[in-house]
C-alpha positions in Angstrom: 97.7 -7.1 52.4 94.7 -5.4 54.0 93.1 -7.1 57.0 90.4 -9.6 56.0 87.0 -9.5 57.4 85.3 -12.6 58.9 82.9 -12.8 56.0 83.2 -11.7 52.4 81.7 -8.2 52.3 78.4 -7.7 50.5 77.9 -4.2 49.1 74.3 -3.3 49.7 72.5 -1.1 47.2 73.4 2.6 48.0 71.2 5.1 49.7 68.5 6.2 47.3 68.2 2.9 45.5 64.5 2.0 45.3 63.2 -1.4 46.1 66.3 -3.4 45.0 67.3 -1.5 41.9 70.2 0.8 41.4 71.2 2.7 38.3 74.0 5.2 37.4 76.0 6.5 34.6 79.3 8.3 35.0 82.8 8.8 33.7 86.0 7.6 35.5 89.7 7.7 35.1 92.4 6.2 37.3 91.7 4.6 40.6 88.0 4.1 41.7 88.9 6.0 44.9 86.2 4.0 46.8 87.1 1.4 49.4 83.8 -0.2 49.0 84.5 -1.3 45.4 88.3 -1.6 45.5 88.1 -4.2 48.2 87.0 -7.7 47.2 83.2 -8.0 47.7 80.0 -9.3 46.4 77.0 -7.2 45.3 73.5 -7.4 46.6 72.1 -8.3 43.2 72.9 -9.0 39.6 75.4 -6.3 38.3 75.4 -5.1 34.7 77.9 -2.9 33.0 77.7 -1.2 29.6 81.2 0.0 28.7 80.5 3.0 26.6 84.0 4.5 26.3 87.5 3.5 27.4 88.5 0.5 29.6 87.5 -0.8 33.0 89.9 -3.2 34.7 88.2 -5.6 37.1 89.1 -8.8 39.0 86.4 -11.5 39.3 87.0 -14.8 41.0 90.8 -14.6 40.8 90.9 -13.6 37.1 91.6 -10.1 35.8 89.6 -8.7 32.9 89.8 -5.6 30.9 86.4 -4.5 29.6 87.1 -2.5 26.5 84.4 -0.4 24.9 82.1 -1.1 23.2 81.2 -4.0 25.5 78.9 -5.4 28.2 79.3 -7.7 31.1 77.2 -9.0 34.0 78.3 -10.4 37.4 76.3 -12.8 39.5 75.6 -12.1 43.2 77.8 -14.9 44.4 80.9 -13.8 42.3 83.6 -12.1 44.3 85.1 -9.1 42.5 86.8 -5.7 42.9 87.5 -2.7 40.6 91.1 -2.1 39.8 91.2 1.0 37.6 89.6 3.0 34.8 91.1 4.3 31.7 89.0 7.3 30.3 86.0 5.1 31.0 82.3 6.1 30.5 79.9 3.3 31.9 76.3 2.8 32.5 75.7 0.3 35.3 72.8 -1.1 37.2 72.2 -3.7 40.0 68.9 -5.5 40.3 68.0 -8.0 42.9 66.7 -11.5 42.1 63.3 -10.6 43.4 62.9 -7.9 40.8 64.1 -9.9 37.9 61.5 -11.5 35.6 61.8 -15.3 36.0 62.6 -16.0 32.4 65.6 -13.5 32.5 66.8 -14.9 35.8 66.8 -18.4 34.3 68.7 -17.2 31.2 71.3 -15.4 33.4 71.8 -18.5 35.5 72.3 -20.6 32.4 74.8 -18.2 30.7 78.5 -18.3 31.4 79.1 -15.2 33.5 81.9 -12.8 33.8 83.6 -12.7 30.4 83.0 -9.3 28.8 81.2 -9.5 25.5 82.1 -7.1 22.6 79.1 -5.5 20.9 78.7 -3.6 17.7 78.7 0.2 17.8 75.1 0.3 16.8 74.2 -2.1 19.5 76.0 0.0 22.0 74.2 3.0 20.9 70.9 1.3 21.5 71.9 0.0 24.8 73.2 3.4 26.0 70.0 5.1 24.9 67.8 2.6 26.7 70.0 2.9 29.8 69.7 6.7 29.6 66.0 6.4 29.4 65.9 4.0 32.4 68.1 6.4 34.4 65.8 9.2 33.7 62.8 7.1 34.7 64.6 6.2 37.9 64.7 9.9 38.9 60.9 10.4 38.5 59.9 9.2 41.9 56.7 11.2 41.9 55.1 8.9 39.3 52.2 6.9 40.8 53.5 3.6 39.3 57.1 4.5 39.8 58.3 1.1 41.0 56.5 -0.8 38.3 57.9 1.6 35.6 61.5 1.3 37.0 61.3 -2.5 37.4 60.0 -3.0 33.9 62.4 -0.6 32.3 65.4 -2.3 34.1 64.1 -5.7 33.1 64.1 -4.5 29.4 67.7 -3.6 29.7 68.5 -7.1 31.2 66.6 -8.7 28.3 68.8 -6.7 25.9 72.0 -7.8 27.5 70.8 -11.4 27.7 69.8 -11.3 24.0 73.4 -10.2 23.1 74.8 -13.2 25.0 72.4 -15.5 23.6 73.2 -14.2 20.1 76.8 -15.4 20.6 75.8 -18.8 21.8 74.1 -21.8 20.2 70.3 -21.4 19.9 68.4 -23.3 22.5 66.3 -25.1 20.0 69.5 -26.7 18.6 70.5 -28.0 22.0 70.9 -31.8 22.2 69.2 -33.8 24.9 72.6 -34.2 26.6 73.2 -30.3 26.6 69.7 -29.6 28.0 70.3 -32.1 30.9 73.8 -30.7 31.5 72.4 -27.1 31.7 69.7 -28.3 34.2 72.2 -30.0 36.3 74.4 -26.9 36.4 71.5 -24.7 37.5 70.6 -27.3 40.2 74.2 -27.4 41.3 74.4 -23.6 41.7 71.5 -23.7 44.0 72.4 -26.8 46.1 76.2 -27.3 46.1 76.5 -26.3 49.8 74.1 -29.1 50.9 74.1 -31.8 48.1 77.4 -33.5 47.2 76.1 -36.8 45.7 75.6 -37.2 41.9 72.7 -39.6 42.7 70.9 -36.8 44.5 71.2 -34.5 41.5 70.0 -37.3 39.2 66.9 -37.7 41.4 66.2 -34.0 41.2 66.2 -34.3 37.4 64.2 -37.5 37.5 66.9 -39.5 35.6 69.4 -42.2 36.5 72.8 -41.4 37.9 74.6 -43.2 35.0 72.6 -41.2 32.4 73.3 -37.9 34.1 77.0 -38.6 34.3 76.9 -39.8 30.6 75.2 -36.5 29.6 77.5 -34.2 31.6 80.7 -35.9 30.6 79.8 -36.0 26.9 79.0 -32.3 27.0 81.8 -31.0 29.2 84.5 -33.7 29.3 84.2 -33.8 33.1 82.1 -36.1 35.4 79.2 -34.9 37.6 81.5 -35.5 40.7 84.2 -33.3 39.2 81.7 -30.5 38.6 80.5 -30.7 42.2 83.9 -30.7 43.6 85.1 -27.8 41.4 82.0 -25.7 42.4 82.5 -26.3 46.1 86.2 -25.7 45.9 85.7 -22.4 44.0 83.5 -21.2 47.0 86.2 -22.5 49.3 88.9 -20.4 47.6 86.7 -17.3 47.8 86.3 -17.8 51.5 89.9 -18.6 52.1 91.2 -15.6 50.2 88.6 -13.0 51.0 87.8 -13.8 54.6 89.7 -14.6 57.9 87.5 -17.7 58.6 89.4 -20.8 59.7 89.6 -23.8 57.5 87.4 -25.8 59.9 84.7 -23.0 59.7 84.8 -22.9 55.9 84.6 -26.7 55.8 81.4 -26.6 58.0 79.8 -23.8 55.9 80.3 -25.8 52.8 78.8 -29.0 54.3 81.9 -30.9 55.4 81.7 -31.9 59.0 85.0 -33.8 58.7 87.4 -31.0 57.9 90.2 -33.5 57.5 88.4 -34.8 54.5 87.7 -31.3 53.3 91.5 -30.6 53.3 92.2 -33.8 51.4 89.6 -32.9 48.8 90.9 -29.4 48.5 94.5 -30.7 47.9 93.1 -33.0 45.2 91.2 -30.3 43.4 93.4 -27.2 44.0 96.8 -28.8 44.2 97.7 -27.4 47.6 96.4 -27.3 51.1 93.9 -24.7 52.0 96.4 -22.8 54.2 99.1 -22.9 51.5 96.5 -21.5 49.0 95.7 -18.7 51.4 99.3 -17.9 52.2 100.3 -18.0 48.5 97.5 -15.7 47.3 98.0 -13.2 50.1 101.7 -12.7 49.5 
């Protein structure tokens, strides 16, 4: 097991990336041969992959996926991941920061279930690949007077195409029940506030509804209570920090808003089924 850093590494956009946007297309086979992507890390923005040929093996938040062409996937900035290997792969990929994403696309991405690769039709792949190729070409034309605007809008068009594919596989928003709408709003709020807010009543207040009604909506939609969702989200972050950094349990508890680290340990045992140290030791074997 390689030595862990104090923090989970965040890969910044590479040299040459312009104003929070990076684009590339390349072919790979075998090991990535890059420490930066083979180690567990986060990216400095939303990451998108179009799997045009072959397979890409990737680990995201303790789960291993094989992205098989033709397919797409996106990874949120908070998700810890690492590339494992390629099999005769050709991919188009881009990273765009939250600041450069159009608000409606950002909201859609936050509401979509991330990570799982999505298979697409060959015709759809062809359209996505052509759009990515055009975007890549535009990214090279830095002499244009409106270069950043052109690059930003073209990348957002690509994002919209990916979002559209995911939405096409999910239930149309106009068919959401009131319970589903509230549950989605709660999950969005939870993602933004889980480090500081742990009480269901506080989330209910943010949504201008009663705590009992929030719990009724969330439990009916997901089968789990509001408290369970809060605990699961916090413990996922705890697992990330335990596995991917060398920070102490006490430090991790403090970062996640628990000043009583003994309580944090008891909660971790309840949710994860083992102590934090046991989890770290087991997963580092």
